[in-house]
C-alpha positions as CSV (number, residue, x, y, z in Angstrom):
1,X,23.6,-5.0,-2.9
2,X,21.6,-7.0,-5.4
3,X,19.8,-8.8,-2.6
4,X,19.0,-5.5,-0.9
5,X,17.5,-4.2,-4.1
6,X,15.5,-7.4,-4.8
7,X,14.1,-7.2,-1.3
8,X,11.9,-4.3,-2.5
9,X,10.5,-6.5,-5.3
10,X,9.0,-9.3,-3.2
11,X,6.2,-9.8,-5.7
12,X,8.6,-11.7,-7.9
13,X,9.1,-14.4,-5.3
14,X,5.4,-14.2,-4.6
15,X,4.5,-14.9,-8.2
16,X,7.1,-17.7,-8.3
17,X,5.7,-19.4,-5.2
18,X,2.1,-19.2,-6.5
19,X,3.1,-20.7,-9.9
20,X,5.1,-23.5,-8.2
21,X,2.2,-24.2,-5.8
22,X,4.2,-23.3,-2.6
23,X,1.5,-20.6,-1.9
24,X,-2.1,-20.5,-2.8
25,X,-3.9,-17.3,-4.0
26,X,-6.2,-17.5,-1.0
27,X,-3.2,-17.1,1.3
28,X,-2.9,-13.5,0.0
29,X,-6.2,-12.5,1.6
30,X,-7.4,-11.9,5.1
31,X,-11.0,-12.4,6.4
32,X,-10.5,-10.7,9.7
33,X,-13.0,-8.0,10.8
34,X,-12.2,-4.5,9.5
35,X,-12.4,-1.3,11.5
36,X,-16.1,-0.3,11.2
37,X,-15.5,3.2,12.8
38,X,-12.9,4.1,10.1
39,X,-15.1,2.7,7.3
40,X,-18.1,4.7,8.6
41,X,-16.1,7.9,8.7
42,X,-14.9,7.3,5.1
43,X,-18.4,6.6,3.8
44,X,-19.9,9.6,5.7
45,X,-17.3,12.1,4.3
46,X,-17.7,10.6,0.8
47,X,-21.5,10.9,0.9
48,X,-21.4,14.5,2.2
49,X,-18.7,15.3,-0.3
50,X,-20.7,14.1,-3.3
51,X,-23.8,15.9,-2.2
52,X,-22.0,19.2,-1.7
53,X,-20.0,18.8,-4.9
54,X,-23.3,18.4,-6.8
55,X,-24.7,21.5,-5.1
56,X,-21.5,23.4,-6.0
57,X,-21.3,22.2,-9.6
58,X,-24.7,22.1,-11.2
59,X,-24.9,25.8,-12.1
60,X,-21.5,25.8,-13.6
61,X,-22.4,22.6,-15.6
62,X,-25.7,24.1,-16.8
63,X,-23.9,27.0,-18.5
64,X,-21.0,25.0,-19.8
65,X,-21.7,24.5,-23.5
66,X,-18.5,22.6,-24.2
67,X,-18.7,19.3,-26.1
68,X,-17.9,17.3,-22.9
69,X,-20.4,18.9,-20.5
70,X,-23.0,20.0,-23.0
71,X,-25.1,22.0,-20.5
72,X,-25.8,18.9,-18.4
73,X,-26.4,20.0,-14.8
74,X,-25.7,16.4,-13.7
75,X,-22.5,16.0,-15.6
76,X,-20.1,16.3,-12.7
77,X,-22.1,14.5,-10.1
78,X,-22.8,11.5,-12.4
79,X,-19.1,11.1,-13.0
80,X,-18.3,11.5,-9.4
81,X,-20.8,8.9,-8.3
82,X,-19.5,6.5,-10.9
83,X,-16.0,6.8,-9.7
84,X,-17.1,6.7,-6.1
85,X,-18.8,3.3,-6.7
86,X,-15.7,2.0,-8.5
87,X,-13.5,3.4,-5.6
88,X,-15.7,1.8,-2.9
89,X,-15.5,-1.6,-4.7
90,X,-11.7,-1.3,-4.9
91,X,-11.5,-0.1,-1.3
92,X,-13.4,-3.2,0.0
93,X,-11.4,-5.5,-2.2
94,X,-8.1,-4.0,-1.1
95,X,-9.1,-4.3,2.5
96,X,-9.1,-8.1,2.2
97,X,-5.5,-8.1,0.8
98,X,-2.9,-9.0,3.4
99,X,-0.5,-6.2,4.1
100,X,2.4,-8.5,3.3
101,X,1.3,-8.3,-0.3
102,X,1.5,-4.5,-0.3
103,X,5.0,-4.8,1.2
104,X,5.9,-7.1,-1.7
105,X,4.8,-4.6,-4.3
106,X,6.6,-1.6,-2.7
107,X,9.5,-1.6,-5.2
108,X,7.2,-2.0,-8.2
109,X,4.9,0.9,-7.2
110,X,7.9,3.1,-6.4
111,X,9.6,2.5,-9.8
112,X,6.4,3.0,-11.7
113,X,5.6,6.2,-9.9
114,X,9.0,7.6,-10.6
115,X,8.8,6.7,-14.3
116,X,5.4,8.4,-14.5
117,X,6.8,11.6,-12.8
118,X,9.7,11.6,-15.3
119,X,7.5,10.9,-18.3
120,X,5.0,13.7,-17.6
121,X,7.8,16.2,-17.8
122,X,8.5,15.3,-21.4
123,X,5.1,14.4,-22.7
124,X,2.4,16.0,-20.5
125,X,-1.3,16.1,-21.1
126,X,-2.1,19.8,-21.4
127,X,-5.4,20.9,-19.8
128,X,-6.9,23.8,-21.7
129,X,-6.3,27.0,-19.8
130,X,-3.5,25.5,-17.8
131,X,-0.8,25.3,-20.4
132,X,2.0,26.2,-17.9
133,X,1.5,23.1,-15.9
134,X,2.9,19.6,-16.5
135,X,0.9,17.7,-13.9
136,X,-1.2,15.4,-16.0
137,X,-0.6,12.4,-18.3
138,X,-3.2,10.5,-20.4
139,X,-3.7,6.8,-19.9
140,X,-6.0,4.4,-21.9
141,X,-9.5,3.9,-20.4
142,X,-9.0,6.0,-17.3
143,X,-8.1,9.2,-19.2
144,X,-6.0,12.0,-17.7
145,X,-4.6,11.7,-14.1
146,X,-1.8,13.2,-12.0
147,X,1.2,10.9,-11.4
148,X,1.8,12.8,-8.2
149,X,-1.3,11.0,-6.8
150,X,0.5,7.6,-7.1
151,X,3.8,9.1,-6.0
152,X,2.4,10.2,-2.7
153,X,1.4,6.6,-1.9
154,X,4.7,5.3,-3.3
155,X,6.7,7.6,-1.1
156,X,4.8,6.4,2.0
157,X,5.2,2.7,1.0
158,X,8.9,3.0,0.2
159,X,9.8,4.8,3.5
160,X,7.7,2.3,5.5
161,X,9.3,-0.7,3.9
162,X,12.9,0.6,4.1
163,X,12.6,1.9,7.6
164,X,11.1,-1.4,8.8
165,X,13.9,-3.3,7.1
166,X,16.6,-1.1,8.6
167,X,14.9,-0.5,11.9
168,X,18.0,-1.1,14.0
169,X,20.1,1.4,12.0
170,X,17.2,3.9,12.0
171,X,16.7,3.8,15.7
172,X,20.4,3.9,16.6
173,X,22.2,6.0,14.0
174,X,21.3,9.5,13.2
175,X,23.2,9.4,9.8
176,X,20.4,7.1,8.5
177,X,18.2,10.1,8.0
178,X,20.2,11.5,5.1
179,X,19.2,8.6,2.8
180,X,15.5,9.2,3.5
181,X,15.8,12.9,3.1
182,X,17.5,12.3,-0.3
183,X,14.6,10.0,-1.3
184,X,12.1,12.7,-0.3
185,X,14.1,15.3,-2.2
186,X,14.0,13.2,-5.4
187,X,10.2,12.9,-5.2
188,X,9.7,16.6,-4.3
189,X,12.1,17.7,-7.0
190,X,10.3,15.8,-9.8
191,X,6.9,17.1,-8.7
192,X,8.3,20.7,-8.4
193,X,9.5,20.4,-12.1
194,X,5.8,19.8,-13.0
195,X,5.2,23.4,-11.8
196,X,3.1,21.8,-9.0
197,X,3.7,23.9,-5.9
198,X,0.9,22.3,-3.8
199,X,2.0,18.8,-4.8
200,X,5.6,19.6,-3.7
201,X,4.4,20.9,-0.3
202,X,2.3,17.8,0.2
203,X,5.1,15.5,-0.8
204,X,7.5,17.2,1.6
205,X,5.0,17.1,4.5
206,X,4.1,13.5,3.9
207,X,7.7,12.4,3.6
208,X,9.0,14.2,6.7
209,X,6.0,12.9,8.8
210,X,6.4,9.3,7.6
211,X,10.1,9.4,8.5
212,X,9.1,10.7,12.0
213,X,6.6,7.9,12.4
214,X,9.3,5.4,11.6
215,X,11.0,6.3,14.9
216,X,14.2,7.6,13.4
217,X,16.8,9.0,15.8
218,X,16.7,12.8,15.4
219,X,18.7,15.0,17.8
220,X,17.1,18.1,19.3
221,X,19.3,20.5,17.4
222,X,18.0,19.2,14.1
223,X,14.4,20.0,15.1
224,X,15.6,23.6,15.8
225,X,17.5,23.8,12.5
226,X,14.6,22.3,10.6
227,X,12.0,24.7,12.1
228,X,14.3,27.6,11.5
229,X,14.9,26.5,7.9
230,X,11.1,26.3,7.3
231,X,10.5,29.8,8.7
232,X,13.3,31.3,6.7
233,X,12.2,29.5,3.5
234,X,8.6,30.7,3.9
235,X,9.8,34.3,4.5
236,X,12.0,34.2,1.4
237,X,9.2,32.8,-0.8
238,X,6.7,35.4,0.5
239,X,8.9,38.5,0.3
240,X,11.1,37.4,-2.7
241,X,8.4,35.7,-4.7
242,X,9.0,37.8,-7.8
243,X,12.6,36.7,-7.9
244,X,12.1,33.0,-7.2
245,X,8.7,32.0,-8.6
246,X,7.1,32.2,-12.0
247,X,4.6,35.0,-12.8
248,X,1.3,33.3,-11.7
249,X,2.7,32.0,-8.4
250,X,4.3,35.3,-7.3
251,X,1.1,37.1,-8.2
252,X,-0.9,34.8,-6.0
253,X,1.4,35.5,-3.1
254,X,1.3,39.2,-3.6
255,X,-2.6,39.1,-3.7
256,X,-2.6,36.9,-0.5
257,X,-0.4,39.4,1.3
258,X,-2.8,42.2,0.5
259,X,-5.8,40.2,1.7
260,X,-3.9,39.1,4.8
261,X,-3.0,42.7,5.8
262,X,-6.3,44.2,4.8
263,X,-4.9,46.2,2.0
264,X,-7.4,47.1,-0.7
265,X,-7.0,45.4,-4.1
266,X,-6.9,47.4,-7.3
267,X,-9.8,46.9,-9.7
268,X,-7.5,45.0,-12.0
269,X,-6.5,42.6,-9.2
270,X,-10.0,42.2,-7.9
271,X,-11.2,41.2,-11.3
272,X,-8.1,39.2,-12.2
273,X,-5.8,37.1,-10.1
274,X,-7.6,38.1,-6.8
275,X,-11.1,37.2,-8.1
276,X,-11.2,33.6,-6.9
277,X,-9.9,34.3,-3.4
278,X,-12.3,37.3,-3.0
279,X,-15.3,35.3,-4.1
280,X,-14.4,32.5,-1.8
281,X,-14.2,34.9,1.2
282,X,-17.6,36.4,0.2
283,X,-19.1,32.9,0.1
284,X,-17.7,32.0,3.6
285,X,-18.7,35.3,5.1
286,X,-22.3,35.3,3.7
287,X,-22.8,31.8,5.1
288,X,-22.8,33.0,8.7
289,X,-23.3,30.5,11.5
290,X,-26.0,28.3,9.9
291,X,-25.7,29.0,6.2
292,X,-28.1,30.1,3.4
293,X,-29.5,26.6,3.1
294,X,-28.6,23.7,0.8
295,X,-28.6,24.7,-2.8
296,X,-28.9,28.4,-2.0
297,X,-25.4,29.6,-2.7
298,X,-25.1,32.8,-4.6
299,X,-21.4,32.7,-5.3
300,X,-21.7,29.5,-7.4
301,X,-23.8,31.4,-9.9
302,X,-20.8,32.1,-12.1
303,X,-19.0,34.2,-9.5
304,X,-16.6,31.6,-8.0
305,X,-14.7,29.9,-10.8
306,X,-15.0,26.1,-11.0
307,X,-16.5,25.7,-7.5
308,X,-16.7,21.9,-7.8
309,X,-12.9,21.7,-7.6
310,X,-10.5,23.3,-5.1
311,X,-13.0,25.8,-3.7
312,X,-15.9,23.5,-3.0
313,X,-15.4,24.1,0.8
314,X,-16.3,27.8,0.2
315,X,-19.7,26.7,-1.1
316,X,-20.0,24.3,1.9
317,X,-19.5,27.2,4.3
318,X,-22.0,29.4,2.4
319,X,-24.8,26.9,2.2
320,X,-24.3,25.0,5.5
321,X,-22.7,27.7,7.7
322,X,-19.9,27.8,10.1
323,X,-21.4,25.3,12.5
324,X,-21.9,22.5,10.0
325,X,-18.7,23.3,8.2
326,X,-16.9,22.9,11.5
327,X,-18.5,19.5,12.0
328,X,-17.1,18.4,8.6
329,X,-13.7,19.5,9.8
330,X,-14.3,17.4,13.0
331,X,-15.1,14.4,10.8
332,X,-11.7,14.8,9.0
333,X,-10.0,15.0,12.4
334,X,-11.7,11.8,13.6
335,X,-10.8,10.0,10.4
336,X,-7.1,10.9,10.8
337,X,-7.2,10.1,14.5
338,X,-8.8,6.7,13.8
339,X,-6.2,6.0,11.2
340,X,-3.5,6.6,13.8
341,X,-5.2,4.3,16.2
342,X,-5.2,1.6,13.6
343,X,-1.5,2.3,13.0
344,X,-0.7,2.1,16.7
345,X,-2.4,-1.3,16.9
346,X,-0.6,-2.7,13.8
347,X,1.5,-5.9,13.9
348,X,4.5,-4.5,12.1
349,X,6.4,-1.2,11.6
350,X,5.5,-1.3,7.9
351,X,1.7,-1.5,8.7
352,X,1.9,1.2,11.3
353,X,3.8,3.6,9.1
354,X,1.5,2.8,6.2
355,X,-1.7,3.5,8.1
356,X,-0.4,6.6,9.8
357,X,1.3,8.0,6.6
358,X,-1.9,7.7,4.6
359,X,-4.0,9.1,7.3
360,X,-1.7,12.0,7.7
361,X,-1.8,12.6,4.0
362,X,-5.6,13.0,4.1
363,X,-5.4,15.3,7.1
364,X,-2.7,17.5,5.7
365,X,-4.4,17.8,2.3
366,X,-7.7,18.8,3.9
367,X,-6.0,21.3,6.2
368,X,-4.1,22.9,3.3
369,X,-7.2,23.1,1.2
370,X,-9.2,24.8,3.9
371,X,-6.3,27.2,4.6
372,X,-6.3,28.2,0.9
373,X,-10.1,28.6,0.7
374,X,-10.0,30.9,3.8
375,X,-6.9,32.8,2.4
376,X,-4.9,31.7,5.5
377,X,-2.2,30.6,3.0
378,X,-1.7,31.6,-0.7
379,X,-3.8,29.9,-3.4
380,X,-1.9,26.7,-4.3
381,X,-4.5,24.8,-6.1
382,X,-5.0,21.8,-3.8
383,X,-8.1,19.6,-3.7
384,X,-10.3,18.7,-0.7
385,X,-10.3,14.9,-0.1
386,X,-13.8,13.3,-0.8
387,X,-15.3,16.6,-1.8
388,X,-13.4,18.0,-4.8
389,X,-14.3,16.8,-8.3
390,X,-11.9,14.3,-9.8
391,X,-12.5,10.7,-10.7
392,X,-9.0,9.2,-10.7
393,X,-7.9,11.1,-7.6
394,X,-11.1,9.9,-5.8
395,X,-10.5,6.2,-6.8
396,X,-6.9,6.5,-5.6
397,X,-8.0,8.0,-2.3
398,X,-10.5,5.2,-1.7
399,X,-7.9,2.6,-2.6
400,X,-5.6,4.1,0.1
401,X,-8.5,3.9,2.5
402,X,-8.7,0.2,1.6
403,X,-5.1,-0.2,2.6
404,X,-5.7,1.3,6.0
405,X,-8.6,-1.0,6.4
406,X,-6.4,-3.9,5.5
407,X,-4.0,-2.9,8.3
408,X,-7.0,-2.9,10.6
409,X,-8.0,-6.5,9.7
410,X,-4.5,-7.7,10.6
411,X,-4.4,-5.7,13.8
412,X,-7.8,-7.1,14.9
413,X,-6.5,-10.6,14.2
414,X,-3.4,-9.9,16.3
415,X,-5.6,-8.7,19.2
416,X,-7.7,-11.8,19.1
417,X,-4.6,-14.0,19.1
418,X,-3.3,-12.1,22.1
């Protein structure tokens, strides 16, 4: 048992070998060619995201007289560019690291992420106006961040490592799935306790998808049961929201049902809990096919609350129109598809699951955000990768892109050897 646990903490042996001289630091890095297509898609989405985030945010910043923003129209974009530069540097550096090193740090990152998820429940950083949430913790230098951002990566890494290590059992025995479902449940449970519905949904989707990518033996009946359970769960949450969820969440679902069925909102609802969703739909509708033009959004003029965050895509649709917004969606699809190609070319199961898991995370998060903005699903407060404002989340995202690029370096080296 002790050996099995220590296997997840390979960085201990790595450090010992480097100190003793058995391994050199340069052995931890790879100089193989990275996937230029994937890198180009990342930089393209990041560039468009920063430009559109600036267009969506400058009006809100101009009228924000708080001590932090101080009516500075460039406040959000300056911070985003700074973190983007930091993130790009980290991404490139991480792309040179051999994936074996990431495997060695799996246990460490998993333990740290779980400790952060537990810590934030007892001593959260409270964001003004969001006192009911326990999603953030404050850290020296970097400021506030959401531990769930690290937990998403930790879950992917843990499942990838464990399923690679136990691949024979995973491929031959159905019972192996229960352990991985338990791990997913622990992560989802901790995030759910933060009052973080969107994070819980993301964690569940990422976990289930990563387990599937690992090639686990799943009988057909379980697919039927799983799909049925999801359908029943959704119906229960939608129609019994008042009994299950807290006030703000059940209210959002009630408003969403009205918008979905075309029922008219009351004046109180339209000016209250339904305001953000309504303004988002107005923005998307007024954009038409080709948009009002860059910078010409009307809804960002104090109508759509905090447009630089979760609803930045509504401003994208209003200013760029349906055609260009659709092209951005295509870029996300291409990024995910290229990540899967990198995963399929990988040398090991760990690399393949890591690349596909991270790529799926980006695609799922983008899909859920766009679904929220268009009121296809209830408002869950989920950000759009590369577009939504948030320094630490952007750096974390780019670091994950660096890990996918690291996989591509190893796969390219394998192809050359072949």
